[in-house]
C-alpha positions in Angstrom: -8.9 -3.8 -13.8 -7.1 -6.8 -15.3 -5.1 -8.5 -16.2 -1.7 -7.9 -14.1 1.2 -9.4 -14.9 4.9 -9.1 -13.7 7.6 -11.2 -14.9 9.3 -14.1 -13.3 12.2 -12.0 -12.9 10.7 -8.7 -11.1 8.5 -10.6 -9.0 8.7 -10.1 -5.2 9.5 -6.4 -5.5 6.0 -4.7 -5.0 5.7 -3.9 -8.8 2.1 -5.0 -9.4 1.1 -4.2 -5.4 1.8 -0.7 -6.2 0.6 -0.5 -9.7 -2.7 -1.7 -8.4 -3.1 0.6 -5.5 -2.5 3.5 -7.7 -4.5 2.4 -10.2 -7.3 1.6 -7.8 -6.9 4.9 -5.5 -7.2 7.1 -9.0 -10.5 5.1 -10.1 -11.6 5.9 -6.0 -10.7 9.4 -6.5 -12.9 10.1 -9.6 -15.8 8.5 -7.5 -16.1 5.0 -9.3 -15.9 1.7 -7.8 -13.2 -0.3 -8.7 -13.8 -4.1 -10.1 -10.7 -6.6 -9.7 -10.9 -9.8 -11.8 -8.7 -12.7 -10.4 -8.5 -16.6 -10.3 -9.5 -17.5 -6.9 -6.9 -20.5 -7.1 -3.9 -17.8 -7.5 -3.0 -17.1 -3.7 -0.6 -14.3 -4.7 -2.8 -12.2 -6.8 -5.9 -12.6 -4.2 -3.5 -11.9 -1.4 -2.4 -8.7 -3.4 -6.1 -7.9 -3.5 -7.0 -8.4 0.0 -4.5 -6.0 1.1 -5.2 -3.2 -1.1 -9.4 -4.0 0.7 -10.6 -5.5 -1.8 -13.1 -8.6 -1.1 -14.6 -11.6 -3.0 -18.1 -10.8 -4.4 -19.1 -13.2 -7.3 -17.4 -15.9 -8.9 -17.7 -15.6 -12.9 -17.0 -18.3 -15.9 -16.2 -17.6 -19.5 -17.8 -20.1 -21.2 -16.9 -20.6 -25.4 -19.4 -23.1 -26.9 -18.0 -24.7 -30.3 -20.1 -26.2 -32.9 
């Protein structure tokens, strides 16, 4: 699941947390696992995802090779 974005004027109201929780709940209700992609340097998203019960599993990189 990602990306999740909340406009600056709407932040701090729980929109992203509630949306993430509901989407995660629906995915799990169908018997699937939830995979959340986040920037490990972003304390806000990591706090939200941890509160949803997620935990870090692997670090990934997206590399673009330009000639």
